[in-house]
Each structure stands twice: as structure tokens, then as C-alpha cells.
C-alpha positions in Angstrom: 1.2 55.6 22.1 0.4 57.2 18.8 1.6 55.2 15.5 3.4 57.1 12.9 0.2 57.0 10.8 -1.7 58.5 13.4 0.7 61.2 14.0 0.5 62.0 10.3 -3.2 62.5 10.5 -2.9 64.4 13.7 -0.3 66.9 12.4 -0.7 67.2 8.8 -2.4 70.7 9.4 0.2 72.0 11.7 1.6 75.3 11.0 5.2 76.4 11.6 5.4 79.1 14.1 8.4 80.5 16.0 7.0 82.1 19.1 9.3 84.3 20.9 12.4 82.2 20.4 12.9 82.1 16.7 13.0 79.2 14.4 12.7 75.8 16.1 14.9 73.0 14.9 15.4 69.4 15.8 18.5 67.3 16.3 17.6 63.9 14.3 19.4 61.8 17.0 16.1 62.3 18.9 14.3 60.2 16.4 17.3 58.1 15.2 15.3 54.8 15.1 12.5 56.2 13.0 15.1 57.9 10.5 16.7 54.6 10.2 13.6 52.8 9.3 11.9 55.4 7.2 13.9 58.7 6.7 11.5 60.4 4.2 8.4 59.5 6.1 9.9 60.7 9.5 11.1 64.0 8.0 7.5 64.5 6.6 6.1 63.9 10.1 8.5 66.4 11.6 7.7 69.1 9.0 4.0 68.5 9.7 4.7 69.1 13.6 6.2 72.3 12.5 10.0 71.9 12.6 11.8 73.8 9.9 15.5 73.2 10.6 16.8 69.7 11.2 20.4 68.9 12.3 22.1 65.8 10.9 23.1 62.7 13.0 23.1 60.3 10.4 26.1 61.1 8.0 28.6 58.1 7.3 31.1 57.7 4.4 29.5 60.1 2.0 25.9 59.2 2.7 23.2 61.0 4.7 20.8 58.4 6.0 21.6 56.2 3.1 21.2 59.0 0.4 23.8 61.0 -1.5 24.1 64.5 -0.6 22.0 65.8 -3.6 19.3 63.1 -3.0 19.0 64.0 0.6 19.0 67.8 -0.1 16.0 67.3 -2.6 14.2 65.5 0.1 14.6 68.3 2.5 13.7 70.9 -0.1 10.6 69.0 -1.0 9.5 69.1 2.6 10.4 72.8 2.9 13.1 71.7 5.6 16.7 73.3 6.0 19.8 71.5 7.4 22.2 74.1 8.6 24.1 71.8 10.8 25.4 68.1 11.1 27.5 66.1 13.4 30.8 64.5 12.9 33.2 62.4 14.8 37.0 62.4 15.3 37.3 59.0 13.9 39.9 58.0 16.4 37.4 55.2 17.9 37.1 53.7 14.4 40.0 54.7 12.3 38.8 52.7 9.3 35.7 54.8 9.1 36.0 57.4 6.1 34.9 60.9 6.0 36.0 61.8 9.5 38.2 64.4 11.2 41.2 62.2 11.0 40.4 60.1 7.9 39.2 61.8 4.9 38.0 65.1 6.3 37.9 66.9 3.0 35.5 64.4 1.7 33.2 65.2 4.6 33.3 69.0 3.9 32.7 68.5 0.3 29.5 66.6 1.2 28.3 69.1 3.6 29.1 71.9 1.3 27.2 70.1 -1.5 24.4 69.7 1.1 24.4 73.3 1.9 25.5 72.9 5.5 26.9 76.0 7.4 28.5 73.8 10.1 30.1 70.6 11.1 29.8 69.8 14.9 32.1 67.3 16.7 29.2 65.5 18.6 31.3 63.3 21.1 34.3 62.0 22.2 35.3 58.6 23.6 36.8 58.1 27.1 40.2 57.5 26.0 40.2 60.9 24.1 39.4 62.8 27.3 41.4 61.1 30.1 43.4 63.9 31.0 44.4 67.7 30.0 47.0 66.5 27.5 44.2 64.8 25.6 42.1 68.0 25.4 45.3 69.8 24.2 45.5 67.4 21.3 41.6 67.8 20.8 42.0 71.6 20.6 44.8 71.2 18.0 42.6 68.9 15.9 39.6 71.3 16.1 41.7 74.3 15.0 43.2 72.2 12.1 39.8 70.9 10.9 38.4 74.3 11.6 40.8 75.9 9.2 40.1 73.4 6.3 36.4 73.8 7.0 36.6 77.5 6.6 38.0 77.0 3.0 34.4 75.3 2.3 32.4 77.9 4.0 31.7 75.9 6.9 32.1 76.3 10.7 33.7 73.9 12.7 32.0 73.3 16.1 32.0 71.2 19.3 29.0 69.8 21.2 29.5 69.3 24.9 28.4 66.7 27.3 28.9 66.8 31.2 32.5 65.3 31.1 34.2 68.5 29.8 33.3 70.2 33.1 35.8 67.8 34.9 38.8 69.8 36.5 42.2 68.7 35.9 44.5 70.4 38.4 42.4 73.6 38.5 41.7 73.6 34.7 38.1 72.9 33.6 38.4 71.3 30.5 35.6 73.0 28.8 36.9 76.4 29.6 40.5 75.3 28.4 38.9 74.3 25.0 37.0 77.7 24.6 40.1 79.6 25.5 42.6 77.7 23.3 40.3 77.2 20.1 40.6 79.9 17.6 37.3 81.8 17.7 37.4 82.4 14.1 37.9 78.7 13.2 35.9 76.8 16.1 32.4 77.6 17.7 30.6 75.8 20.4 27.3 74.1 20.4 26.1 74.4 23.9 23.9 71.5 25.2 22.1 73.2 28.2 21.0 69.8 29.7 24.7 68.7 29.9 25.9 71.9 31.2 23.5 71.7 34.2 24.5 68.0 34.5 28.1 69.1 34.9 27.2 71.6 37.6 27.8 74.6 35.5 25.6 77.5 34.4 24.8 78.4 30.9 24.3 82.1 31.5 27.5 82.4 33.5 29.4 80.8 30.4 27.6 83.3 28.1 28.9 86.2 30.2 32.4 84.8 30.4 32.7 83.9 26.7 30.3 86.0 24.9 29.7 85.2 21.3 31.1 81.7 21.4 27.9 79.5 21.3 26.1 80.0 18.0 24.5 76.7 18.4 22.3 75.3 21.1 20.8 71.9 21.9 17.7 72.5 24.0 16.7 69.7 26.1 15.0 69.6 29.7 15.9 67.5 32.8 13.3 66.0 35.0 13.1 66.3 38.8 14.1 62.7 39.8 17.3 61.4 41.4 18.9 60.5 38.3 18.1 63.7 36.5 16.8 62.0 33.5 15.9 63.8 30.0 12.4 65.1 29.6 10.4 67.2 27.2 11.3 71.0 27.0 9.1 72.9 29.3 8.4 69.7 31.5 11.6 69.9 33.5 13.6 71.9 36.0 15.7 74.0 33.6 14.7 77.6 33.6 14.6 78.6 30.0 13.7 82.3 30.4 17.2 83.7 31.4 18.7 81.4 28.8 16.8 82.6 25.9 16.9 86.2 27.3 20.6 86.1 26.8 20.8 84.4 23.3 22.2 87.6 21.8 25.0 87.6 24.4 25.8 83.8 23.6 25.9 84.5 19.8 23.0 82.1 19.2 22.0 81.7 15.7 20.5 78.2 15.6 19.0 76.0 18.3 17.9 72.4 18.2 15.5 70.4 20.3 17.2 67.2 21.4 16.3 64.3 23.7 18.6 61.4 23.9 16.4 58.9 25.6 12.7 58.4 26.7 10.6 57.0 29.3 6.9 56.1 28.7 6.6 58.1 25.5 7.3 57.6 21.8 10.1 59.9 20.5 8.0 61.5 17.8 5.1 62.4 20.5 8.0 63.6 22.7 9.5 66.1 20.0 6.0 67.4 19.4 5.5 68.3 23.1 8.9 70.2 22.9 8.2 71.8 19.8 4.7 73.1 21.1 6.2 74.4 24.2 8.7 76.5 22.5 6.3 77.6 19.8 4.3 79.2 22.5 7.2 80.1 24.8 7.7 83.8 25.4 11.1 84.4 27.3 10.2 87.8 28.1 7.1 86.9 30.2 
């Protein structure tokens, strides 16, 4: 495996290209250990690979990866990186945590606005927050309420799916219930294409049913194994051509490479493979 130092030398001359899919972003959860150990050095490596936009997964109680909003904003600017989007949490799992959707939401929005973020995406909900349709009704109310406050700061509230939202409750698919009962002016959706497939749904079918509701995407691939594990974009079984061919219908504005876990490869090597595939990918071919 390449070390961080070796990656720096290897990628220092890499140029950012967008291919046929537009600007390529990265969800920083993919390199979370490296970001925790050396956020500035890791961001430099990502910029060298060619990423131009990153999505935050390290905001907590007023700090972005241990830095104030203005400190982190300067780090990104110095590396010619943007951060349009960041993940958040409901706070119901850890009620004492500050600056969540249920404890100090306005503080989180102030920090995001200071950073220049355009969206706040609810990244995950705990099992006890989704064990019935009534819980999803509560979630919809929370998303609409937080979305209304976010709009005051010029920020778009969003929701990121996993596979569990495709559970059916007496004929009602939770994900479809959420889309149909959130205010489209207040709540958008960040479609994770891996988890859509894992949930036995189809991304393009959802674009057709709910056009314009998916301005954010997570692009990750699924390997051809019994456990359908994560793999680098372009190395798996997801057919990206029809997905990207329908990006206008979906409403997509930004997309982020993400890989949740890895087998036999270092995360930084992995995200370079995904980037390079997308850089050269033409969905019209």
C-alpha cells in the first residue's frame, strides 16, 4: 500500500478534470481516519488527486475537524477546495451533544453559514428512530421544521438514505413517504446510489417518480460478491451511464464519491481510483 508521503509525490502534479460528469466531490467520511490524524495533510492529498469539492463528516459542537469555521474555511481556500455540503445528526441518540437538529440547531446553521455551506444533510438515523411509520412521521416533521430554520440562513436541509428507508410499513415505503411528505421548498434528498440498490430499489425509477428532489448524490459502487460489499466506482456492478444520463431529471447539482469501508486497499488509494474513473467517464458513450 502507498503511504501518505508516497501519495503526495505521486499525485502532486495531478490536474482536476471533470470528464463528462461535472465537478467530482468527495465525502470525507471515506478518509475519516486520515482526517482525524492529519486533516490539513489529507485535504492536500485530496486536492492533489483532483477533488475540488468535499462534503464534511467531521463537524461537532462548533468545530470542523477540530478547527473553527473560519480556520477550516481558510484551509480549504488555500487548497482551492470548496465545501458546499456537510452532514449533521438529529441528536436523539446523544441528547447532550450540542449543535444538532434537536439541540442548538441554530448554532449549527450559523457555523455552516460562516463556512459558506449551502446544505446540511441528515446523514443517518438510529434504529429506534425508524422502527415504524410513526417514527418516520416524526422525522418528517423534524426535517420540515429544521428546513424552515435552515432556509433563513440560505442553507438547504437534506436527507441521506441508507437501505433501511426502503422498508415497507403496511404498504407504505418509508423513503417514498418521506419524499411525499416533506416540503420540497425546505427539504431535499441526497441519494446514495449504493444503498438504493441495496434496498432493492432503482435510482432512475425514483428520478422519474420524484423529479428534481435529488440535488445531491453519493456515488459508490457495489462489488459482485454474496455480501455486496463496497468497491471503487467503476469496479462494481452499478451501471452509472443511465444514472448520470438522468442527472437533470433528478435535479442533481453536486455529487460526492463515498466509500464506507475497504478491503485490501488503503482509503486514499481507493478514492483516487474512483476519482480517476469518473474523470474519464462519459455517460453518453
